[in-house]
N, CA, C and O atoms as CSV, one atom per row, in Angstrom:
chain,resi,resn,atom,element,x,y,z
A,1,MET,N,N,-42.361,96.120,144.196
A,1,MET,CA,C,-42.555,97.529,143.661
A,1,MET,C,C,-42.744,98.252,145.158
A,1,MET,O,O,-43.564,97.774,145.941
A,2,ASP,N,N,-42.081,99.229,145.461
A,2,ASP,CA,C,-42.137,99.974,146.787
A,2,ASP,C,C,-43.523,100.826,146.623
A,2,ASP,O,O,-44.032,100.966,145.511
A,3,SER,N,N,-44.049,101.335,147.700
A,3,SER,CA,C,-45.283,102.158,147.742
A,3,SER,C,C,-45.100,103.468,146.877
A,3,SER,O,O,-46.045,103.927,146.236
A,4,SER,N,N,-44.017,103.975,146.882
A,4,SER,CA,C,-43.730,105.239,146.101
A,4,SER,C,C,-44.061,104.994,144.593
A,4,SER,O,O,-44.792,105.749,143.951
A,5,ARG,N,N,-43.453,103.853,144.069
A,5,ARG,CA,C,-43.392,103.427,142.703
A,5,ARG,C,C,-44.887,103.011,142.409
A,5,ARG,O,O,-45.301,103.257,141.276
A,6,VAL,N,N,-45.648,102.472,143.212
A,6,VAL,CA,C,-47.011,102.105,143.063
A,6,VAL,C,C,-47.820,103.419,142.846
A,6,VAL,O,O,-48.518,103.485,141.834
A,7,LEU,N,N,-47.785,104.450,143.696
A,7,LEU,CA,C,-48.397,105.552,143.652
A,7,LEU,C,C,-48.071,106.338,142.173
A,7,LEU,O,O,-48.991,106.789,141.491
A,8,LYS,N,N,-46.816,106.429,141.817
A,8,LYS,CA,C,-46.333,106.991,140.497
A,8,LYS,C,C,-46.939,106.124,139.411
A,8,LYS,O,O,-47.354,106.698,138.403
A,9,THR,N,N,-47.026,104.950,139.493
A,9,THR,CA,C,-47.593,104.167,138.460
A,9,THR,C,C,-49.152,104.172,138.090
A,9,THR,O,O,-49.658,104.078,136.972
A,10,ILE,N,N,-49.758,104.307,139.312
A,10,ILE,CA,C,-51.267,104.561,139.089
A,10,ILE,C,C,-51.535,105.997,138.856
A,10,ILE,O,O,-52.579,106.353,138.310
A,11,GLY,N,N,-50.644,106.824,139.244
A,11,GLY,CA,C,-50.946,108.216,138.832
A,11,GLY,C,C,-50.625,108.387,137.271
A,11,GLY,O,O,-51.282,109.157,136.570
A,12,LYS,N,N,-49.573,107.617,136.782
A,12,LYS,CA,C,-49.267,107.812,135.369
A,12,LYS,C,C,-50.439,107.229,134.485
A,12,LYS,O,O,-50.783,107.714,133.408
A,13,LYS,N,N,-51.036,106.062,135.120
A,13,LYS,CA,C,-52.265,105.406,134.303
A,13,LYS,C,C,-53.410,106.502,134.318
A,13,LYS,O,O,-54.039,106.718,133.283
A,14,ILE,N,N,-53.666,107.150,135.409
A,14,ILE,CA,C,-54.765,108.069,135.374
A,14,ILE,C,C,-54.461,109.261,134.434
A,14,ILE,O,O,-55.329,109.772,133.727
A,15,ARG,N,N,-53.172,109.670,134.472
A,15,ARG,CA,C,-52.774,110.963,133.379
A,15,ARG,C,C,-52.982,110.349,132.085
A,15,ARG,O,O,-53.597,111.039,131.272
A,16,THR,N,N,-52.597,109.184,131.716
A,16,THR,CA,C,-52.626,108.623,130.376
A,16,THR,C,C,-54.107,108.630,129.853
A,16,THR,O,O,-54.469,109.140,128.793
A,17,VAL,N,N,-54.914,107.978,130.773
A,17,VAL,CA,C,-56.304,107.946,130.295
A,17,VAL,C,C,-57.065,109.141,130.307
A,17,VAL,O,O,-58.064,109.207,129.591
A,18,ARG,N,N,-56.730,110.094,131.023
A,18,ARG,CA,C,-57.271,111.409,130.996
A,18,ARG,C,C,-56.892,112.280,129.770
A,18,ARG,O,O,-57.650,113.023,129.146
A,19,LYS,N,N,-55.464,112.028,129.523
A,19,LYS,CA,C,-55.073,112.717,128.144
A,19,LYS,C,C,-55.782,112.134,126.939
A,19,LYS,O,O,-56.295,112.835,126.066
A,20,VAL,N,N,-55.780,110.865,126.942
A,20,VAL,CA,C,-56.496,110.165,125.751
A,20,VAL,C,C,-57.872,110.666,125.612
A,20,VAL,O,O,-58.349,110.871,124.495
A,21,LYS,N,N,-58.543,110.875,126.714
A,21,LYS,CA,C,-59.905,111.339,126.741
A,21,LYS,C,C,-60.093,112.897,126.482
A,21,LYS,O,O,-61.196,113.435,126.380
A,22,ARG,N,N,-58.938,113.515,126.394
A,22,ARG,CA,C,-58.793,115.036,126.449
A,22,ARG,C,C,-59.575,115.735,127.522
A,22,ARG,O,O,-60.327,116.690,127.324
A,23,ILE,N,N,-59.339,115.197,128.616
A,23,ILE,CA,C,-59.971,115.867,129.942
A,23,ILE,C,C,-58.866,116.509,130.547
A,23,ILE,O,O,-57.741,116.009,130.597
A,24,SER,N,N,-59.209,117.724,131.052
A,24,SER,CA,C,-58.252,118.637,131.824
A,24,SER,C,C,-58.293,117.945,133.267
A,24,SER,O,O,-59.194,117.183,133.616
A,25,GLN,N,N,-57.240,118.296,134.030
A,25,GLN,CA,C,-57.246,117.958,135.310
A,25,GLN,C,C,-58.488,118.562,136.152
A,25,GLN,O,O,-59.050,117.979,137.079
A,26,GLU,N,N,-58.768,119.689,135.709
A,26,GLU,CA,C,-59.925,120.575,136.288
A,26,GLU,C,C,-61.227,119.871,136.012
A,26,GLU,O,O,-62.068,119.795,136.908
A,27,LYS,N,N,-61.428,119.376,134.875
A,27,LYS,CA,C,-62.637,118.616,134.496
A,27,LYS,C,C,-62.681,117.231,135.206
A,27,LYS,O,O,-63.711,116.764,135.693
A,28,LEU,N,N,-61.546,116.662,135.218
A,28,LEU,CA,C,-61.585,115.309,135.927
A,28,LEU,C,C,-61.883,115.488,137.378
A,28,LEU,O,O,-62.634,114.671,137.909
A,29,ALA,N,N,-61.355,116.510,138.111
A,29,ALA,CA,C,-61.533,116.838,139.408
A,29,ALA,C,C,-63.087,117.179,139.634
A,29,ALA,O,O,-63.681,116.760,140.627
A,30,GLU,N,N,-63.709,117.968,138.648
A,30,GLU,CA,C,-65.057,118.344,138.764
A,30,GLU,C,C,-66.082,116.846,138.602
A,30,GLU,O,O,-67.086,116.643,139.286
A,31,LEU,N,N,-65.615,116.027,137.676
A,31,LEU,CA,C,-66.369,114.698,137.420
A,31,LEU,C,C,-66.161,113.849,138.481
A,31,LEU,O,O,-67.041,113.019,138.711
A,32,ALA,N,N,-65.115,113.884,139.221
A,32,ALA,CA,C,-64.778,112.958,140.274
A,32,ALA,C,C,-65.151,113.517,141.728
A,32,ALA,O,O,-65.082,112.826,142.745
A,33,GLY,N,N,-65.524,114.755,141.699
A,33,GLY,CA,C,-65.948,115.440,143.047
A,33,GLY,C,C,-64.603,115.619,143.943
A,33,GLY,O,O,-64.611,115.524,145.171
A,34,LEU,N,N,-63.479,115.885,143.185
A,34,LEU,CA,C,-62.376,116.195,143.991
A,34,LEU,C,C,-61.586,117.497,143.615
A,34,LEU,O,O,-61.900,118.037,142.555
A,35,HIS,N,N,-60.649,118.022,144.336
A,35,HIS,CA,C,-59.985,119.169,144.027
A,35,HIS,C,C,-58.911,119.068,143.050
A,35,HIS,O,O,-58.037,118.225,143.253
A,36,PRO,N,N,-58.847,119.889,141.908
A,36,PRO,CA,C,-57.850,119.834,140.901
A,36,PRO,C,C,-56.412,119.703,141.476
A,36,PRO,O,O,-55.653,118.963,140.851
A,37,THR,N,N,-55.997,120.254,142.457
A,37,THR,CA,C,-54.719,120.117,142.996
A,37,THR,C,C,-54.449,118.685,143.575
A,37,THR,O,O,-53.347,118.135,143.552
A,38,TYR,N,N,-55.603,118.152,144.098
A,38,TYR,CA,C,-55.479,116.829,144.489
A,38,TYR,C,C,-55.436,115.756,143.382
A,38,TYR,O,O,-54.925,114.664,143.633
A,39,ILE,N,N,-55.966,116.032,142.137
A,39,ILE,CA,C,-55.707,115.169,141.105
A,39,ILE,C,C,-54.456,115.278,140.502
A,39,ILE,O,O,-53.949,114.306,139.943
A,40,SER,N,N,-53.837,116.504,140.565
A,40,SER,CA,C,-52.388,116.759,140.107
A,40,SER,C,C,-51.487,115.916,141.005
A,40,SER,O,O,-50.622,115.176,140.536
A,41,ASP,N,N,-51.738,116.066,142.435
A,41,ASP,CA,C,-50.936,115.161,143.304
A,41,ASP,C,C,-51.036,113.804,143.137
A,41,ASP,O,O,-50.070,113.063,143.316
A,42,ILE,N,N,-52.324,113.341,142.750
A,42,ILE,CA,C,-52.391,111.916,142.605
A,42,ILE,C,C,-51.535,111.464,141.342
A,42,ILE,O,O,-50.746,110.519,141.360
A,43,GLU,N,N,-51.781,112.204,140.336
A,43,GLU,CA,C,-50.996,111.954,139.053
A,43,GLU,C,C,-49.538,111.864,139.086
A,43,GLU,O,O,-48.864,111.163,138.331
A,44,ASN,N,N,-49.086,112.644,140.040
A,44,ASN,CA,C,-47.485,112.752,140.218
A,44,ASN,C,C,-47.118,111.895,141.367
A,44,ASN,O,O,-45.985,112.014,141.835
A,45,GLY,N,N,-47.918,111.076,141.854
A,45,GLY,CA,C,-47.544,110.035,142.970
A,45,GLY,C,C,-47.158,110.639,144.105
A,45,GLY,O,O,-46.264,110.140,144.787
A,46,LYS,N,N,-47.844,111.916,144.500
A,46,LYS,CA,C,-47.356,112.646,145.871
A,46,LYS,C,C,-48.209,112.335,146.954
A,46,LYS,O,O,-47.882,112.572,148.117
A,47,VAL,N,N,-49.385,111.769,146.609
A,47,VAL,CA,C,-50.342,111.488,147.620
A,47,VAL,C,C,-50.878,110.006,147.692
A,47,VAL,O,O,-51.070,109.476,146.598
A,48,ASN,N,N,-51.146,109.266,148.807
A,48,ASN,CA,C,-51.623,107.994,148.753
A,48,ASN,C,C,-53.143,108.259,148.871
A,48,ASN,O,O,-53.594,108.389,150.009
A,49,ALA,N,N,-53.980,108.352,147.811
A,49,ALA,CA,C,-55.176,108.563,147.797
A,49,ALA,C,C,-56.148,107.482,148.351
A,49,ALA,O,O,-55.752,106.328,148.192
A,50,SER,N,N,-57.288,107.634,148.940
A,50,SER,CA,C,-58.194,106.597,149.454
A,50,SER,C,C,-58.593,105.845,148.225
A,50,SER,O,O,-58.348,106.240,147.085
A,51,ILE,N,N,-59.212,104.758,148.518
A,51,ILE,CA,C,-59.770,103.882,147.689
A,51,ILE,C,C,-61.099,104.572,147.121
A,51,ILE,O,O,-61.575,104.347,146.008
A,52,SER,N,N,-61.580,105.395,148.020
A,52,SER,CA,C,-62.915,106.028,147.499
A,52,SER,C,C,-62.447,106.957,146.498
A,52,SER,O,O,-63.078,106.981,145.441
A,53,SER,N,N,-61.393,107.776,146.645
A,53,SER,CA,C,-60.860,108.743,145.568
A,53,SER,C,C,-60.544,107.989,144.389
A,53,SER,O,O,-60.944,108.437,143.314
A,54,TYR,N,N,-59.918,106.960,144.411
A,54,TYR,CA,C,-59.518,106.132,143.107
A,54,TYR,C,C,-60.820,105.611,142.473
A,54,TYR,O,O,-60.877,105.486,141.250
A,55,TYR,N,N,-61.818,105.316,143.222
A,55,TYR,CA,C,-62.996,104.728,142.640
A,55,TYR,C,C,-63.751,105.949,141.887
A,55,TYR,O,O,-64.242,105.811,140.767
A,56,SER,N,N,-63.789,107.111,142.595
A,56,SER,CA,C,-64.286,108.346,141.907
A,56,SER,C,C,-63.757,108.525,140.709
A,56,SER,O,O,-64.430,108.712,139.695
A,57,ILE,N,N,-62.292,108.469,140.757
A,57,ILE,CA,C,-61.618,108.950,139.453
A,57,ILE,C,C,-61.802,107.822,138.340
A,57,ILE,O,O,-62.042,108.129,137.172
A,58,ALA,N,N,-61.669,106.423,138.788
A,58,ALA,CA,C,-62.190,105.500,137.807
A,58,ALA,C,C,-63.399,105.625,137.090
A,58,ALA,O,O,-63.513,105.399,135.886
A,59,ASN,N,N,-64.442,106.049,137.973
A,59,ASN,CA,C,-65.746,106.246,137.438
A,59,ASN,C,C,-65.872,107.397,136.527
A,59,ASN,O,O,-66.568,107.386,135.512
A,60,ALA,N,N,-65.075,108.516,136.990
A,60,ALA,CA,C,-65.075,109.679,135.977
A,60,ALA,C,C,-64.445,109.476,134.673
A,60,ALA,O,O,-64.868,110.103,133.702
A,61,LEU,N,N,-63.393,108.590,134.557
A,61,LEU,CA,C,-62.800,108.184,133.462
A,61,LEU,C,C,-63.363,106.954,132.696
A,61,LEU,O,O,-62.807,106.373,131.765
A,62,ASN,N,N,-64.596,106.655,133.269
A,62,ASN,CA,C,-65.318,105.559,132.799
A,62,ASN,C,C,-64.507,104.038,132.518
A,62,ASN,O,O,-64.520,103.354,131.495
A,63,MET,N,N,-63.878,103.815,133.694
A,63,MET,CA,C,-63.117,102.741,133.570
A,63,MET,C,C,-63.273,101.883,134.939
A,63,MET,O,O,-63.621,102.504,135.944
A,64,PRO,N,N,-63.050,100.587,135.024
A,64,PRO,CA,C,-63.319,99.838,136.138
A,64,PRO,C,C,-62.068,100.315,137.122
A,64,PRO,O,O,-60.966,100.661,136.698
A,65,LEU,N,N,-62.458,100.264,138.527
A,65,LEU,CA,C,-61.444,100.497,139.372
A,65,LEU,C,C,-60.412,99.494,139.327
A,65,LEU,O,O,-59.240,99.869,139.361
A,66,SER,N,N,-60.699,98.238,139.251
A,66,SER,CA,C,-59.702,97.141,139.050
A,66,SER,C,C,-58.572,97.324,137.901
A,66,SER,O,O,-57.403,96.966,138.049
A,67,GLU,N,N,-59.083,97.920,136.759
A,67,GLU,CA,C,-58.109,98.261,135.826
A,67,GLU,C,C,-57.169,99.376,136.135
A,67,GLU,O,O,-55.993,99.412,135.773
A,68,LEU,N,N,-57.862,100.387,136.917
A,68,LEU,CA,C,-56.889,101.474,137.352
A,68,LEU,C,C,-55.755,101.130,138.265
A,68,LEU,O,O,-54.671,101.710,138.204
A,69,VAL,N,N,-56.044,100.124,139.157
A,69,VAL,CA,C,-55.102,99.704,140.058
A,69,VAL,C,C,-54.239,98.396,139.731
A,69,VAL,O,O,-53.328,97.989,140.452
A,70,THR,N,N,-54.618,97.854,138.654
A,70,THR,CA,C,-53.768,96.845,138.065
A,70,THR,C,C,-52.298,97.243,137.706
A,70,THR,O,O,-52.104,98.066,136.812
A,71,LEU,N,N,-51.277,96.680,138.379
A,71,LEU,CA,C,-50.000,97.011,138.138
A,71,LEU,C,C,-49.201,96.088,137.250
A,71,LEU,O,O,-49.365,94.871,137.329
A,72,PRO,N,N,-48.256,96.683,136.325
A,72,PRO,CA,C,-47.484,95.822,135.456
A,72,PRO,C,C,-46.627,94.831,136.442
A,72,PRO,O,O,-46.293,95.120,137.591
A,73,ALA,N,N,-46.374,93.754,135.844
A,73,ALA,CA,C,-45.431,92.596,136.503
A,73,ALA,C,C,-43.929,93.246,136.603
A,73,ALA,O,O,-43.173,93.073,137.559
A,74,SER,N,N,-43.675,93.927,135.584
A,74,SER,CA,C,-42.274,94.426,135.603
A,74,SER,C,C,-42.097,95.777,134.925
A,74,SER,O,O,-43.032,96.266,134.291
A,75,LYS,N,N,-40.940,96.384,135.038
A,75,LYS,CA,C,-40.801,97.737,134.385
A,75,LYS,C,C,-40.977,97.635,132.865
A,75,LYS,O,O,-41.513,98.515,132.192
A,76,ALA,N,N,-40.435,96.378,132.335
A,76,ALA,CA,C,-40.617,96.386,130.926
A,76,ALA,C,C,-41.976,96.162,130.423
A,76,ALA,O,O,-42.247,96.434,129.254
A,77,ASP,N,N,-42.913,95.646,131.292
A,77,ASP,CA,C,-44.298,95.649,130.850
A,77,ASP,C,C,-45.050,96.843,130.964
A,77,ASP,O,O,-46.180,96.911,130.480
A,78,MET,N,N,-44.432,97.952,131.664
A,78,MET,CA,C,-44.976,99.243,131.931
A,78,MET,C,C,-45.457,100.006,130.622
A,78,MET,O,O,-46.532,100.597,130.513
A,79,LYS,N,N,-44.439,99.886,129.614
A,79,LYS,CA,C,-44.793,100.528,128.291
A,79,LYS,C,C,-45.962,99.763,127.661
A,79,LYS,O,O,-46.871,100.497,127.274
A,80,ALA,N,N,-46.119,98.604,127.496
A,80,ALA,CA,C,-47.276,97.903,127.091
A,80,ALA,C,C,-48.463,98.205,127.733
A,80,ALA,O,O,-49.519,98.336,127.113
A,81,GLU,N,N,-48.345,98.347,129.148
A,81,GLU,CA,C,-49.530,98.593,130.062
A,81,GLU,C,C,-50.170,100.064,129.582
A,81,GLU,O,O,-51.359,100.282,129.350
A,82,VAL,N,N,-49.185,100.909,129.506
A,82,VAL,CA,C,-49.706,102.228,129.154
A,82,VAL,C,C,-50.334,102.254,127.756
A,82,VAL,O,O,-51.396,102.854,127.587
A,83,GLU,N,N,-49.696,101.603,126.714
A,83,GLU,CA,C,-50.419,101.657,125.458
A,83,GLU,C,C,-51.721,100.865,125.646
A,83,GLU,O,O,-52.737,101.310,125.112
A,84,LEU,N,N,-51.778,99.709,126.372
A,84,LEU,CA,C,-53.010,98.875,126.461
A,84,LEU,C,C,-54.099,99.926,127.187
A,84,LEU,O,O,-55.265,99.947,126.792
A,85,THR,N,N,-53.724,100.640,128.078
A,85,THR,CA,C,-54.612,101.622,128.763
A,85,THR,C,C,-55.090,102.513,127.830
A,85,THR,O,O,-56.285,102.808,127.865
A,86,GLU,N,N,-54.288,103.039,126.920
A,86,GLU,CA,C,-54.658,104.154,125.939
A,86,GLU,C,C,-55.689,103.439,124.988
A,86,GLU,O,O,-56.707,104.023,124.617
A,87,LEU,N,N,-55.401,102.211,124.627
A,87,LEU,CA,C,-56.240,101.553,123.569
A,87,LEU,C,C,-57.533,101.136,124.181
A,87,LEU,O,O,-58.529,101.095,123.460
A,88,LEU,N,N,-57.610,100.834,125.399
A,88,LEU,CA,C,-58.948,100.520,125.989
A,88,LEU,C,C,-59.750,101.733,126.151
A,88,LEU,O,O,-60.964,101.673,125.955
A,89,SER,N,N,-59.137,102.919,126.517
A,89,SER,CA,C,-59.891,104.149,126.631
A,89,SER,C,C,-60.425,104.554,125.376
A,89,SER,O,O,-61.530,105.096,125.332
A,90,LEU,N,N,-59.703,104.331,124.274
A,90,LEU,CA,C,-60.127,104.697,122.835
A,90,LEU,C,C,-61.259,103.775,122.570
A,90,LEU,O,O,-62.309,104.171,122.066
A,91,PHE,N,N,-61.033,102.499,122.925
A,91,PHE,CA,C,-62.054,101.332,122.642
A,91,PHE,C,C,-63.398,101.841,123.087
A,91,PHE,O,O,-64.394,101.920,122.367
A,92,ARG,N,N,-63.312,102.171,124.336
A,92,ARG,CA,C,-64.519,102.513,125.108
A,92,ARG,C,C,-65.371,103.676,124.517
A,92,ARG,O,O,-66.592,103.673,124.676
A,93,SER,N,N,-64.778,104.607,123.880
A,93,SER,CA,C,-65.415,105.567,123.221
A,93,SER,C,C,-66.037,105.237,121.907
A,93,SER,O,O,-66.800,106.039,121.367
A,94,LEU,N,N,-65.759,104.162,121.408
A,94,LEU,CA,C,-66.622,103.618,120.201
A,94,LEU,C,C,-67.923,103.291,120.510
A,94,LEU,O,O,-68.279,103.074,121.669
A,95,GLY,N,N,-68.691,103.236,119.519
A,95,GLY,CA,C,-70.202,102.724,119.608
A,95,GLY,C,C,-70.010,101.149,119.574
A,95,GLY,O,O,-68.958,100.645,119.181
A,96,ARG,N,N,-71.101,100.400,120.013
A,96,ARG,CA,C,-71.074,98.995,120.058
A,96,ARG,C,C,-70.725,98.374,118.797
A,96,ARG,O,O,-69.863,97.495,118.812
A,97,LYS,N,N,-71.305,98.728,117.647
A,97,LYS,CA,C,-70.914,98.192,116.366
A,97,LYS,C,C,-69.622,98.223,116.040
A,97,LYS,O,O,-69.066,97.235,115.559
A,98,LYS,N,N,-68.904,99.540,116.301
A,98,LYS,CA,C,-67.490,99.606,115.921
A,98,LYS,C,C,-66.688,98.901,116.975
A,98,LYS,O,O,-65.561,98.565,116.609
A,99,GLN,N,N,-67.032,98.603,118.215
A,99,GLN,CA,C,-66.433,97.944,119.225
A,99,GLN,C,C,-66.389,96.373,118.643
A,99,GLN,O,O,-65.356,95.704,118.688
A,100,ALA,N,N,-67.458,95.951,118.175
A,100,ALA,CA,C,-67.586,94.495,117.623
A,100,ALA,C,C,-66.596,94.315,116.485
A,100,ALA,O,O,-65.912,93.296,116.383
A,101,ILE,N,N,-66.535,95.367,115.601
A,101,ILE,CA,C,-65.645,95.266,114.376
A,101,ILE,C,C,-64.282,95.250,114.860
A,101,ILE,O,O,-63.507,94.434,114.360
A,102,PHE,N,N,-63.829,96.144,115.883
A,102,PHE,CA,C,-62.631,96.278,116.321
A,102,PHE,C,C,-62.112,94.941,117.010
A,102,PHE,O,O,-60.976,94.517,116.797
A,103,LEU,N,N,-63.094,94.252,117.920
A,103,LEU,CA,C,-62.635,92.984,118.512
A,103,LEU,C,C,-62.510,91.910,117.489
A,103,LEU,O,O,-61.603,91.082,117.577
A,104,SER,N,N,-63.398,91.885,116.504
A,104,SER,CA,C,-63.074,90.810,115.455
A,104,SER,C,C,-61.706,90.953,114.651
A,104,SER,O,O,-60.991,90.019,114.288
A,105,ALA,N,N,-61.512,92.172,114.468
A,105,ALA,CA,C,-60.107,92.535,113.703
A,105,ALA,C,C,-59.011,92.076,114.723
A,105,ALA,O,O,-58.057,91.372,114.391
A,106,ALA,N,N,-59.217,92.503,115.905
A,106,ALA,CA,C,-57.999,92.165,116.766
A,106,ALA,C,C,-57.802,90.657,116.978
A,106,ALA,O,O,-56.682,90.146,116.979
A,107,LYS,N,N,-59.011,89.924,117.170
A,107,LYS,CA,C,-58.812,88.618,117.330
A,107,LYS,C,C,-58.158,87.888,116.103
A,107,LYS,O,O,-57.330,86.985,116.223
A,108,GLY,N,N,-58.644,88.402,114.858
A,108,GLY,CA,C,-57.989,87.774,113.712
A,108,GLY,C,C,-56.460,88.171,113.656
A,108,GLY,O,O,-55.584,87.411,113.242
A,109,LEU,N,N,-56.246,89.438,114.116
A,109,LEU,CA,C,-54.717,89.695,114.153
A,109,LEU,C,C,-53.875,88.828,115.065
A,109,LEU,O,O,-52.807,88.354,114.679
A,110,ILE,N,N,-54.381,88.617,116.324
A,110,ILE,CA,C,-53.900,87.798,117.220
A,110,ILE,C,C,-53.542,86.256,116.654
A,110,ILE,O,O,-52.465,85.664,116.715
A,111,SER,N,N,-54.747,85.836,116.114
A,111,SER,CA,C,-54.673,84.379,115.547
A,111,SER,C,C,-53.591,84.289,114.360
A,111,SER,O,O,-52.948,83.251,114.204
A,112,GLY,N,N,-53.414,85.375,113.550
A,112,GLY,CA,C,-52.414,85.457,112.509
A,112,GLY,C,C,-50.951,85.461,113.090
A,112,GLY,O,O,-50.049,84.790,112.589
A,113,LEU,N,N,-50.799,86.232,114.133
A,113,LEU,CA,C,-49.607,86.339,114.943
A,113,LEU,C,C,-49.276,84.944,115.631
A,113,LEU,O,O,-48.114,84.541,115.586
A,114,GLU,N,N,-50.187,84.249,116.220
A,114,GLU,CA,C,-49.897,82.940,116.659
A,114,GLU,C,C,-49.492,82.033,115.646
A,114,GLU,O,O,-48.586,81.256,115.951
A,115,GLY,N,N,-49.964,81.970,114.527
A,115,GLY,CA,C,-49.740,81.177,113.589
A,115,GLY,C,C,-48.331,81.392,112.895
A,115,GLY,O,O,-47.922,80.588,112.058
A,116,GLN,N,N,-47.641,82.453,113.257
A,116,GLN,CA,C,-46.331,82.690,112.674
A,116,GLN,C,C,-45.113,82.043,113.629
A,116,GLN,O,O,-45.305,81.913,114.838
A,117,LYS,N,N,-44.081,81.720,113.121
A,117,LYS,CA,C,-43.006,81.237,114.066
A,117,LYS,C,C,-41.900,82.038,114.053
A,117,LYS,O,O,-40.937,81.773,114.773
């Protein structure tokens, strides 16, 4: 993956999480201590932000930096990666009790799928 594609992929992930959380670019900029135009440029893959900026954005979105910069292995994995990012964002907004219920249900679903041929 070339550097331009990397920047666009990370930017798309930021935009996805921001939208799931219903946060405007302006609010994200405020939470991250960055300028709204800079957030827009990052989301559009136009700038190569510093690791410090990505860290600030990850914190503002309540997600680990490692998750923000993890890239899919292939283009086919990108759709699943975006959906998992959305799901994780929604999961983090749940209380601990609901998180435990969700995880139990998800594990049961995966076990059921593994049992199918």
